[in-house]
C-alpha positions in Angstrom: 84.8 136.0 16.2 85.4 137.9 19.5 86.9 141.4 19.3 88.2 143.8 22.2 86.8 147.3 21.6 87.0 150.2 23.7 83.6 151.8 25.3 83.8 154.5 23.0 83.5 152.3 19.9 80.7 150.6 21.0 77.4 150.8 18.6 73.8 149.9 18.4 73.8 146.3 17.0 77.1 144.7 18.7 76.6 142.1 21.0 78.8 142.5 23.9 80.0 139.0 25.1 82.1 140.4 28.2 83.4 142.9 30.1 87.4 143.4 29.4 88.0 146.8 31.5 86.2 148.4 34.2 86.5 150.9 37.0 84.4 151.2 40.4 83.3 148.4 42.9 80.3 147.1 40.6 81.0 144.2 38.5 79.0 143.9 35.5 78.7 140.3 34.0 76.0 141.6 31.6 76.0 139.9 27.8 73.9 140.6 24.9 72.9 143.0 22.1 73.1 146.6 22.1 69.6 147.9 21.2 69.8 151.6 22.2 72.3 154.4 23.1 70.8 154.6 26.3 72.3 151.1 27.2 75.7 152.3 26.1 75.3 155.4 28.2 74.4 153.2 31.3 77.7 151.1 30.5 79.8 154.2 30.7 78.1 155.5 33.8 79.1 151.8 35.4 82.6 152.4 34.7 83.0 149.9 31.7 86.0 151.1 29.6 86.7 148.0 27.3 84.6 145.3 26.2 84.6 142.2 24.1 82.1 141.8 21.3 80.9 138.9 19.1 81.1 139.9 15.6 79.3 137.0 14.4 76.2 138.0 16.2 76.7 141.7 15.4 73.3 143.4 13.8 73.7 146.4 11.3 71.6 148.7 9.8 74.2 149.3 6.7 73.2 147.4 3.7 74.3 144.1 3.5 77.5 143.3 1.3 77.0 139.6 0.8 75.6 138.2 -2.1 72.1 137.1 -2.1 72.9 133.3 -1.4 74.5 134.2 1.5 71.9 136.6 3.2 68.9 134.4 2.2 67.3 133.5 5.9 66.9 129.8 6.2 63.8 128.4 7.6 63.7 127.1 11.3 65.0 123.3 11.4 61.9 121.5 13.0 62.7 118.9 15.7 60.7 116.6 17.6 59.0 117.1 21.0 61.6 114.6 22.6 64.5 116.5 21.1 63.3 119.9 22.2 61.9 119.3 25.9 65.5 119.3 27.6 66.4 122.6 25.9 63.1 124.1 26.7 63.3 123.0 30.3 66.8 124.6 30.6 65.3 127.7 28.8 62.5 127.8 31.4 64.9 127.6 34.2 67.1 130.2 33.1 64.2 132.6 32.4 63.3 132.2 35.8 66.6 133.3 36.9 66.7 136.1 34.8 63.6 137.3 36.1 64.9 137.0 39.7 68.3 139.1 38.8 65.8 141.8 37.0 63.4 141.7 40.1 66.4 142.1 42.5 68.2 144.9 40.5 64.8 147.1 40.5 64.5 146.3 44.1 67.9 147.8 45.0 67.5 150.5 42.4 70.7 149.2 40.3 70.4 149.4 36.6 69.0 146.9 34.2 70.8 145.6 31.1 67.7 145.0 28.6 70.4 143.0 26.5 69.9 139.8 28.7 66.0 139.6 28.2 66.4 140.6 24.8 68.7 137.8 23.7 66.9 135.5 26.1 63.5 136.0 24.4 65.2 135.6 21.4 66.3 132.2 22.2 62.7 131.6 23.4 61.2 132.2 20.0 63.9 130.2 18.3 63.0 127.1 20.3 59.1 127.8 19.6 60.3 127.6 15.9 61.9 124.3 16.2 58.8 122.6 18.3 56.3 125.1 20.0 55.2 121.9 22.1 58.1 121.6 24.4 57.9 125.2 25.8 54.1 125.4 25.8 54.3 122.2 28.1 56.9 123.9 30.5 54.2 126.8 31.1 52.2 123.8 33.0 55.1 123.0 35.2 54.7 125.5 38.2 55.9 125.9 41.6 53.6 127.3 44.3 56.2 130.1 45.6 57.5 131.1 42.3 54.3 132.7 40.5 56.1 135.9 40.2 58.9 134.5 38.3 57.1 132.0 36.4 54.2 134.0 35.2 55.8 136.6 33.1 57.7 133.9 31.7 54.6 131.9 30.8 53.2 135.0 29.4 56.3 135.7 27.0 55.9 132.0 25.7 52.1 132.0 25.2 52.5 135.6 23.6 55.0 134.3 21.2 53.2 131.4 20.0 50.0 133.2 19.9 51.8 136.0 17.7 53.0 133.2 15.3 49.6 131.5 15.2 47.9 134.8 14.0 51.1 135.2 11.4 52.8 138.6 12.7 56.2 139.4 11.4 59.1 138.0 13.2 60.0 141.3 14.7 56.5 141.5 16.1 56.8 138.2 17.7 60.2 139.0 19.0 58.4 142.3 20.5 55.3 140.7 22.0 57.8 138.0 23.5 59.8 140.5 25.2 56.7 142.6 26.1 55.3 139.6 28.0 58.7 138.9 29.7 58.9 142.4 31.1 55.0 143.1 31.7 55.1 142.5 35.6 58.3 144.1 36.5 56.6 146.8 38.6 55.0 144.3 41.1 58.4 143.9 42.6 57.5 147.6 44.1 54.1 146.1 45.4 54.6 145.2 49.2 54.6 141.5 49.8 51.6 141.9 52.2 49.5 142.8 49.4 51.2 140.8 46.6 50.9 137.5 48.4 47.8 138.0 50.2 45.6 134.8 50.5 42.5 136.7 50.7 40.4 139.2 48.5 42.3 142.8 48.5 40.4 145.9 50.2 39.7 148.8 47.7 42.9 150.5 49.2 45.0 147.6 48.5 43.6 146.9 45.2 44.7 150.7 44.4 48.2 149.8 45.6 48.3 146.6 43.4 47.2 148.6 40.5 50.3 150.7 40.8 52.4 147.7 39.7 51.8 149.0 35.8 52.9 152.5 36.8 56.1 151.3 38.5 56.8 148.8 35.5 56.3 151.3 32.7 58.4 154.2 34.6 61.6 151.6 35.1 61.4 150.6 31.5 60.8 154.0 30.1 63.9 155.1 32.1 65.9 152.3 30.2 64.8 153.5 26.7 62.4 150.7 26.0 60.6 151.0 22.9 57.4 152.9 23.3 55.5 150.5 21.3 56.3 148.0 24.2 55.7 150.3 26.7 52.3 150.8 25.4 51.7 147.0 25.4 52.9 146.8 28.8 50.9 149.6 29.9 47.5 148.0 28.6 47.6 144.6 29.9 45.1 145.2 32.5 43.0 147.4 30.3 39.5 146.0 29.1 37.5 147.0 26.1 34.6 148.0 28.3 36.5 150.7 30.0 36.6 148.9 33.3 40.6 148.1 33.2 43.4 150.0 34.3 45.3 152.3 34.6 43.6 154.7 32.3 40.1 152.9 31.9 40.8 153.0 27.9 38.1 151.1 25.9 37.7 149.8 22.6 39.8 151.0 19.8 41.7 152.8 22.2 43.7 149.5 23.1 45.9 148.3 20.8 46.2 144.9 19.2 49.1 143.9 21.2 47.2 145.1 24.2 44.4 143.1 23.3 46.4 140.3 23.0 48.5 140.4 26.2 45.4 141.0 28.3 44.0 137.7 26.9 47.0 135.5 27.7 48.0 137.4 31.1 44.4 136.4 32.3 44.7 133.0 31.4 48.2 132.2 32.7 47.0 134.0 35.9 43.8 132.0 36.7 45.1 128.6 35.7 48.4 128.8 38.0 48.4 127.4 41.1 49.3 129.7 44.0 50.2 129.1 47.7 46.6 130.3 48.6 44.6 129.1 45.6 44.2 126.1 43.0 45.0 126.4 39.5 41.9 125.6 37.4 41.8 123.4 34.3 42.8 125.2 31.1 39.6 124.2 29.5 37.7 126.2 32.5 40.0 129.1 32.1 39.3 129.4 28.4 35.7 129.2 29.0 35.8 132.0 31.5 37.6 134.2 29.3 35.3 133.3 26.3 32.3 134.1 28.6 34.1 137.5 29.0 34.1 138.0 25.3 33.4 140.8 23.7 32.8 143.2 26.6 36.2 143.1 28.3 38.3 140.9 25.6 38.4 140.9 21.9 36.1 137.8 20.9 37.9 137.3 17.6 41.5 137.2 19.3 39.8 134.8 21.9 38.8 132.4 19.2 42.2 132.8 17.8 44.0 132.1 21.0 41.5 129.0 21.9 42.6 127.6 18.4 46.2 128.4 18.9 46.8 126.4 22.2 43.9 124.0 21.9 40.7 123.1 23.9 43.2 120.9 25.6 46.6 123.1 25.6 49.8 120.8 25.6 51.3 120.4 29.0 47.7 120.1 30.5 46.6 117.2 32.3 43.2 115.0 31.3 41.6 112.1 32.6 40.8 109.4 30.1 37.6 106.9 30.3 40.0 104.1 31.0 41.0 105.6 34.5 44.2 107.0 33.3 45.6 110.1 33.4 47.4 111.8 30.8 49.5 114.9 29.7 48.5 116.4 26.4 51.8 116.1 24.0 50.4 117.4 20.7 47.5 118.7 19.3 45.5 117.2 16.5 45.3 119.7 13.5 41.7 118.8 13.0 40.1 117.1 15.9 40.7 119.8 18.8 39.4 117.0 21.4 41.7 114.1 20.1 45.3 115.1 20.7 48.3 113.3 21.2 49.0 112.3 25.0 51.1 110.3 27.2 49.6 108.4 29.7 51.6 108.1 33.1 49.1 107.6 36.0 46.6 104.8 36.9 43.7 106.3 39.0 42.3 103.0 39.8 45.5 101.3 40.8 46.8 104.9 42.4 50.3 104.6 41.1 52.5 106.1 38.2 52.9 104.1 35.0 55.6 104.2 32.5 54.9 106.8 30.4 53.1 105.8 27.0 52.3 107.9 23.9 48.7 107.7 22.8 47.2 109.1 19.6 43.4 109.4 20.7 42.4 110.3 16.8 43.4 106.8 16.2 41.7 105.1 19.2 37.9 104.3 19.0 37.7 103.2 22.6 39.7 105.7 24.7 38.7 109.1 24.9 39.1 112.2 27.2 36.4 112.4 30.0 37.6 115.6 31.4 40.3 118.2 31.9 42.3 117.8 35.5 44.8 119.4 37.8 47.4 117.2 39.5 46.1 118.5 43.0 43.1 116.6 42.5 44.8 113.5 42.6 47.6 114.6 44.9 50.1 114.1 42.0 53.9 115.8 42.5 53.8 116.1 38.6 56.5 118.3 38.5 59.0 115.5 40.3 57.6 113.2 37.9 58.0 115.6 34.9 61.7 116.4 35.4 62.4 112.7 36.3 60.5 110.7 33.6 59.4 113.1 30.8 61.8 116.1 30.4 64.9 113.6 29.8 
């Protein structure tokens, strides 16, 4: 149910559907839930006079007036991978578009409306509730020139899955998803010559690169983001041995969420294919992180993360012993090396195949030979995925 109200009537918890009346030249098209007073103040400064709110999406701090049967939350409805993958693909594209708009706003020193990423990460968590494999699969679909947009989105997806796996509360899952989505926003302040340098950074360049944490937390503090999220974002490059940055925090000085985002951020970064480096298989990336625990990363959390995404994560590619390439679709609850896969390419024939699902736990002859990346076989997997799998 939509209702038009004045800006003076706007309160935290209300969901803004659209702008009804505005002064000035800057047109605001933001929509989403109001989470703090700073957002209301920003809207006033931008000349907003009246808004359309959606009463059905309003959140109130007041005690509920409905009967218990009306307020009991229903468990999420689980759906199949095939049902969710198209939704997940659309969400992934939307996430990149939101990232781009946020980076553009920071570059131009324009205000950010946090209601937009907050609503988006809420939808992201809902998709994970329905079928986590769909969005996990999307984290493997990368464009070489879109790393800055994709990385934070992928960290949000992976963090939400990780948080769910270790059975954090719904609010904590939402908070970690938002933290991941915003964690690298400060990188837009780093010169492109450093941000996209193909070779090793000099000490001076590395010091400039490290400033992205300062820039990001500064922007988000000004927007009134909760302190717990600011702390998580500020700790994503801290390491348990004290050799991280920006504070050189060590051991228990680093929060649980800071330890979690450090693992996920590293994992996604080293598996990504960049314009100047090839990505590495997920299995090898997990081995690298495990080798760096417990001195850099929390060993118990690393083990839980590996169990969460699997030895062969959903969306990753594997070569089978029958000379076929397959994409991992679903983990087996017991046999980590025998997931459900979708075979789509013949190495011997050097051609694509009609996708065929195979449950390796039920196959005595066919096994995974090794984890691979698409570039090893010159596969345009993104194109094939969008045309033959994400339909």
